[in-house]
C-alpha positions in Angstrom: -0.1 26.2 17.0 -2.4 23.5 15.6 0.0 23.7 12.1 3.3 23.5 13.9 2.3 20.8 16.3 0.7 18.8 13.3 4.0 19.1 11.7 6.4 18.3 14.3 4.1 14.9 14.7 4.6 13.9 10.9 7.9 14.8 11.2 8.8 13.3 14.4 7.0 10.3 13.2 8.7 9.9 9.6 12.2 10.5 11.3 11.4 7.8 14.2 10.7 5.4 11.5 13.0 6.2 8.6 15.7 6.3 10.7 14.9 3.2 13.0 14.5 5.0 16.1 11.4 3.6 17.3 9.7 0.6 15.9 6.3 2.1 13.6 3.7 0.6 16.9 5.2 2.9 19.1 5.9 6.3 16.7 2.4 5.8 15.8 1.2 6.0 19.3 3.5 8.0 21.2 3.9 11.3 18.6 0.5 12.1 18.3 -0.2 11.4 22.1 2.8 13.5 22.6 1.5 16.9 20.1 -2.0 16.2 21.4 -1.1 17.0 25.1 1.5 19.7 24.0 -1.5 21.4 22.2 -3.5 21.1 25.2 -5.9 18.4 24.6 -5.5 16.4 27.9 -7.8 13.7 28.6 -9.6 14.5 25.3 -6.7 12.9 23.5 -8.1 9.3 24.7 -11.3 10.0 23.3 -9.5 10.5 20.0 -7.7 7.7 20.1 -10.7 5.8 20.6 -12.5 7.1 17.8 -9.6 6.5 15.4 -9.5 2.6 16.5 -13.2 2.4 16.0 -12.9 3.1 12.6 -10.1 1.2 11.4 -11.2 -1.8 13.6 -13.0 -3.7 10.9 -9.9 -3.0 8.2 -7.6 -4.7 11.4 -9.9 -7.4 11.8 -9.8 -8.5 7.7 -6.0 -8.1 7.8 -5.6 -10.2 10.9 -7.9 -12.9 9.1 -6.4 -12.2 5.8 -2.9 -13.3 7.1 -4.1 -16.4 8.8 -6.1 -17.5 5.4 -3.6 -16.7 3.1 -1.0 -18.7 5.1 -2.9 -21.9 5.7 -3.5 -21.6 1.7 -0.1 -21.4 1.4 0.9 -24.1 3.8 -1.5 -26.4 1.9 0.2 -26.0 -1.1 -2.3 -23.8 -3.2 0.2 -21.3 -4.4 2.8 -24.1 -5.7 1.5 -24.6 -9.1 1.7 -20.8 -9.5 5.2 -20.6 -8.5 6.4 -23.7 -10.4 4.8 -22.1 -13.7 6.7 -18.8 -12.8 9.7 -20.9 -12.1 9.5 -22.5 -15.5 8.8 -19.4 -17.5 11.4 -17.3 -15.4 13.6 -19.8 -14.7 15.7 -18.5 -11.5 16.5 -14.7 -13.1 15.6 -12.1 -10.9 15.2 -10.1 -13.9 12.2 -12.0 -15.0 10.9 -12.8 -12.0 10.8 -9.4 -10.6 8.6 -7.8 -14.1 6.6 -11.0 -13.3 5.7 -9.8 -10.0 4.4 -6.4 -11.0 2.7 -8.2 -14.3 0.7 -10.0 -11.8 0.1 -7.1 -9.4 -0.9 -5.0 -12.1 -3.6 -7.5 -13.2 -5.0 -8.3 -9.5 -5.1 -4.2 -8.9 -7.4 -4.0 -11.8 -10.2 -4.3 -9.0 -8.5 -0.9 -7.8 -8.1 -2.3 -4.1 -4.3 -1.8 -2.8 -5.3 -4.1 -0.1 -6.5 -7.4 -2.4 -3.4 -6.8 -4.5 -1.1 -7.2 -2.0 -3.0 -9.9 0.0 -3.1 -11.9 -3.3 0.4 -11.1 -4.7 3.0 -10.7 -1.9 1.8 -14.3 -0.6 2.0 -15.6 -4.0 5.7 -14.5 -4.9 7.0 -14.6 -1.4 7.8 -18.3 -1.3 9.6 -17.8 -4.5 11.7 -14.8 -3.3 12.6 -16.9 -0.4 13.6 -20.1 -2.4 16.0 -18.1 -4.7 17.3 -16.0 -1.3 16.2 -12.9 -3.4 15.6 -9.5 -1.4 12.1 -9.2 0.0 12.3 -5.7 -0.2 12.1 -5.8 -3.9 9.1 -7.6 -3.6 7.5 -5.1 -1.9 8.5 -2.7 -4.1 7.6 -4.0 -7.5 4.1 -4.7 -5.9 3.6 -1.2 -4.9 5.1 0.5 -8.2 2.7 -1.7 -10.2 -0.3 -1.2 -7.8 0.7 2.8 -7.4 0.9 3.8 -11.1 -2.6 1.9 -11.7 -4.6 4.8 -11.4 -8.5 3.7 -12.6 -11.8 5.4 -12.7 -13.0 3.0 -9.7 -10.4 3.6 -7.1 -10.4 5.6 -4.4 -8.2 8.4 -5.3 -10.2 9.5 -8.6 -13.6 8.3 -6.8 -12.7 11.1 -4.4 -11.8 13.4 -6.7 -14.5 13.6 -8.8 -16.8 13.5 -5.7 -14.9 16.7 -4.1 -14.9 18.5 -7.2 -18.3 17.4 -8.8 -16.1 16.2 -12.3 -17.2 13.7 -14.1 -14.8 10.5 -13.2 -14.0 9.8 -16.8 -13.5 13.1 -17.9 -10.7 12.8 -15.1 -9.1 9.8 -16.2 -9.2 9.8 -20.2 -6.5 12.4 -20.6 -4.6 10.3 -17.7 -4.6 7.1 -20.2 -1.1 8.2 -22.0 0.6 9.3 -18.6 -0.2 6.1 -17.2 1.0 3.8 -20.1 4.3 6.0 -19.6 4.0 5.2 -16.0 3.5 1.8 -16.1 7.0 1.8 -19.0 9.0 2.9 -16.0 7.2 0.4 -13.9 8.7 -2.4 -16.2 11.6 -1.0 -16.8 12.8 -0.3 -12.9 11.4 -3.7 -12.3 14.0 -5.3 -14.9 16.8 -3.2 -13.2 16.1 -4.1 -10.0 15.7 -7.7 -10.9 19.0 -7.5 -12.8 20.8 -5.7 -9.8 19.7 -8.9 -7.7 20.9 -11.4 -10.2 24.4 -9.7 -9.7 24.3 -10.0 -6.1 22.9 -13.5 -5.9 26.0 -14.3 -8.5 28.2 -13.5 -5.6 26.6 -15.9 -2.9 28.6 -19.3 -2.8 27.1 -22.1 -3.7 27.0 -23.6 -0.4 24.7 -20.7 0.8 22.5 -20.4 -1.9 21.6 -24.1 -1.2 20.9 -23.4 2.6 18.5 -20.4 1.6 16.6 -22.8 -0.8 16.4 -25.4 1.8 15.0 -23.3 5.2 12.7 -21.4 2.9 11.4 -24.6 1.0 7.4 -25.1 1.9 6.8 -28.3 4.1 5.6 -30.9 2.2 4.0 -32.8 5.0 1.5 -29.9 5.0 0.7 -29.4 1.8 -2.9 -31.0 0.0 -2.4 -31.4 -3.3 -5.6 -33.4 -3.5 -7.7 -30.4 -2.4 -5.9 -27.8 -4.9 -9.1 -27.6 -6.4 -11.3 -27.1 -3.4 -8.9 -24.6 -1.8 -8.9 -23.0 -5.8 -12.7 -22.7 -5.7 -13.0 -21.4 -1.9 -10.3 -18.5 -2.6 -12.1 -17.5 -5.7 -15.2 -17.5 -3.9 -13.5 -15.3 -1.1 -11.8 -12.7 -3.4 -15.0 -12.6 -5.7 -17.2 -12.2 -3.0 -14.8 -9.7 -2.0 -15.3 -7.5 -5.0 -18.6 -7.9 -6.1 -20.7 -8.4 -2.9 -21.7 -6.0 0.0 -20.5 -8.7 2.4 -17.6 -6.7 4.7 -14.2 -8.2 3.8 -13.6 -9.0 7.5 -16.5 -11.6 7.6 -15.5 -13.3 4.6 -11.9 -13.8 5.5 -13.4 -14.9 9.0 -15.6 -17.3 7.5 -12.8 -18.1 4.9 -10.2 -19.0 7.4 -12.3 -21.2 9.8 -13.3 -23.1 6.3 -9.4 -23.6 5.0 -8.7 -24.5 8.5 -11.7 -27.3 8.5 -10.9 -28.7 5.0 -7.2 -28.8 4.8 -7.0 -30.1 8.6 -9.7 -31.8 10.0 -7.9 -32.2 13.2 -8.1 -29.5 15.8 -4.1 -29.7 17.0 -3.2 -29.3 13.7 -5.5 -26.4 13.1 -4.1 -24.9 16.2 -0.4 -25.4 14.9 -1.9 -23.6 11.7 -2.6 -20.5 13.7 0.2 -20.8 15.8 2.8 -20.5 12.7 0.9 -17.3 11.5 -0.5 -15.9 14.6 2.9 -13.5 15.6 2.2 -12.1 11.5 -1.1 -11.6 12.4 -0.7 -9.8 16.2 2.2 -7.7 14.8 -0.3 -6.7 11.6 -3.1 -6.0 14.2 -1.1 -3.7 16.8 0.3 -1.7 14.1 -3.1 -1.3 12.2 -4.8 0.1 15.9 -2.0 2.1 16.8 -2.3 3.7 13.0 -6.0 4.1 13.9 -5.4 6.3 17.0 -2.8 8.2 15.1 -5.6 9.3 12.4 -8.2 9.7 15.0 -6.1 12.0 17.3 -4.4 14.0 13.9 -8.2 14.7 12.9 -9.9 15.2 16.1 -7.4 17.8 16.9 -8.0 19.6 13.6 -4.2 19.1 13.1 -5.0 17.8 9.6 -7.3 20.6 8.8 -5.1 23.1 10.2 -2.1 22.1 8.0 -4.5 21.7 4.9 -5.3 25.8 5.2 -1.9 26.4 6.0 -0.7 24.9 2.6 -3.0 26.3 0.7 -2.6 30.0 2.0 1.1 29.5 1.4 0.4 29.8 -2.6 1.2 33.0 -3.9 -0.8 35.4 -5.8 -0.6 34.9 -9.5 0.6 31.5 -9.8 -2.8 29.9 -10.6 -1.8 28.5 -13.8 0.9 27.1 -12.2 -0.5 25.6 -9.6 -1.4 22.0 -11.0 2.0 21.2 -12.0 3.4 22.2 -8.7 0.8 20.1 -7.1 2.0 17.0 -9.3 5.5 17.6 -8.3 4.6 17.2 -4.4 1.5 15.4 -4.8 3.6 12.1 -4.0 5.1 13.4 -0.9 1.8 14.9 0.5 0.7 11.1 0.7 2.7 11.3 4.1 1.2 14.2 5.8 -2.7 13.5 4.3 -4.8 10.6 4.5 -7.0 10.1 1.0 -9.9 11.9 2.8 -8.6 15.0 4.3 -6.8 15.6 1.2 -9.3 15.1 -1.5 -12.4 16.5 0.4 -10.5 19.1 2.5 -7.4 20.1 0.7 -8.1 19.6 -3.1 -11.2 21.3 -3.5 -9.7 24.7 -1.5 -6.5 24.1 -3.8 -8.6 24.1 -6.9 -10.6 27.0 -6.4 -7.5 29.1 -5.7 -6.3 27.7 -9.1 -9.5 29.1 -10.8 -9.7 32.3 -9.2 -6.0 32.6 -10.4 -5.9 31.3 -14.0 -6.0 27.2 -13.6 -8.7 24.7 -13.7 -10.4 22.2 -11.2 -9.7 19.7 -14.2 -6.2 20.0 -14.0 -5.8 20.4 -10.3 -7.6 17.0 -10.0 -5.5 15.4 -12.3 -2.3 16.7 -10.9 -3.4 15.4 -7.6 -3.8 11.8 -9.2 -0.2 11.6 -10.4 1.0 11.0 -6.5 -1.1 11.9 -4.1 -2.2 8.3 -2.6 -1.6 7.1 -5.9 2.0 6.1 -6.0 2.2 7.5 -2.3 -0.3 4.8 -1.1 2.0 1.9 -0.7 4.5 3.8 1.6 2.2 6.2 3.5 1.6 5.8 7.2 -1.7 7.0 7.2 -3.2 3.9 5.0 -3.1 0.7 6.4 -2.3 -1.0 2.9 1.5 0.3 3.8 1.3 -2.0 6.7 0.0 -4.4 5.1 2.7 -4.6 2.3 5.5 -4.4 4.9 4.1 -7.2 6.9 3.2 -9.6 4.0 6.5 -9.2 2.8 8.3 -9.8 6.4 10.4 -6.7 6.3 10.3 -3.5 9.0 8.2 -0.6 7.6 11.1 1.6 7.2 13.3 -0.5 5.5 10.5 -0.6 2.5 9.7 3.1 2.9 13.5 3.7 2.1 13.9 1.3 -0.6 10.4 1.7 -2.3 10.1 5.6 -1.9 12.9 6.9 -4.4 11.5 4.7 -7.2 7.9 5.7 -6.3 8.4 9.1 -6.4 10.2 8.7 -9.4 7.2 6.9 -11.4 5.6 10.2 -10.3 7.7 12.4 -12.0 7.8 10.4 -14.8 4.0 10.4 -15.3 4.4 14.4 -14.4 6.6 14.8 -17.4 4.2 12.8 -19.9 1.3 14.7 -18.5 3.6 18.0 -19.8 4.2 16.5 -22.9 0.7 14.9 -23.5 -0.6 18.5 -22.3 -3.3 17.6 -19.4 -1.9 20.8 -18.0 1.2 23.7 -18.5 4.6 24.1 -16.8 
C-alpha cells in the first residue's frame, strides 16, 4: 500500500512540476498531503509536516539571508571587476562564457558544498548573462553540471556511502578519478556546445532588441560603492571562509553578514529598507518553497513511504544478477535522485543493494562507486528532494520545471558518460 501511494506521490509531484500544472510550492504541499490522507494517516500528517519543516528551517533561513547578502553585494558592485575581467577574456561570446561559468563552479565546489557553489557562482555570473541577453537556463545548467560531476572524498554522497557500507573513503574515491575526468571533459564540451547554440540564437536578435536587453539588465551605478570594494570583498571572504572552516551555522553567518553589508554600504535606514525590498520577493519565494520541501520530506519519511519504496526496489532484483547490480545501479542512479533523498538512499537503500550484490557475486565497493555516478551527484541539482535544486532555480530567476526540463538530459548524459568510462577503466564489470 505505502509503496503504491509513495510512487503515485512522486510521479504526481514530478508531473505537476515538469508539465507546469502546479507551482513547485503547491505541488510539494498538496501531493504528499493527499498521499498521506489516502494511506490513512489522518491528523498525523500534520505532525509529519511540522517535523520536516523543523529540520529544514535552518536551511531555509540560510538561503533567505544568503539571497539578501549576495543581492546587497551585487548592488554595491562587488562583482563588477569579476564581470569586467570575464568580459575582457571571453568578450561577448557565449561559447567562452558558458565554459567559464562551469570552470568557476568547479573551483568553488572544491569545498564540497553545492549550496555554496550556487550561492557564489550564479549571483556572480547572472548580471553578465542578463546584459548579453543570454538564456538563464544555461547558467543554471552549467553550474549544475560542474557541481554534479565534481565528486570528492568530502562531499555528502561519498561520505554517506563510506559510512553506510563501512568502507574507506579513499578506497571508494581513487578508482573514480579517471571516471570523473571523463565526466568533466563532457561538461566542458557540453557547455561549449550550449554557448555556441546561444551565440547563434543571439545573432538572430535585432541590434535594437539586444541593446534594450543590455540596457535594462545593467547595474544601477547609483547603488554601487567602488570605494568599499576591499571592505566588501573581505566581508564576503570571511563569511564564505567561516562557512567552510568554522562550526558556526551558516544561517547565523549570513544573518550577521547581511546586517553588516547593509550598514557598511547603505548607512541610511531608508536605503537599507529599499535594498531589502528589492530582494524580498526572491527571498520570500525561496523560503516558501524550502519550507514546502521540508513538509514533503517530513511526510514521505514519517509515513514510511520512502522506506517502503526502498525495500520494494531491492526486492525486485532477480536471483543471479549480483555481478550485474553495480552496472544496473549506475544506469539508474541519477534518476533515482528524483525519488530518494540522500539519507534514505545511502543509509536505507544502498546497504541492502550492496548486501544483495555481495550475496549474488558482486562487491560492496563496486556498488558504492556505481551509486556515486549519479545518485545525488549529477542528480542533486534537479532533485526536488534537495534544497540546492530550488536554490539554483531561484537564484537564476527561472521556474523549477524549466530548469529540470532543460538540465536533466545533460546531467543524465554526464552520468552515462561516467558509467561508460567506469566500464572502460574496469571500475566494475557490465
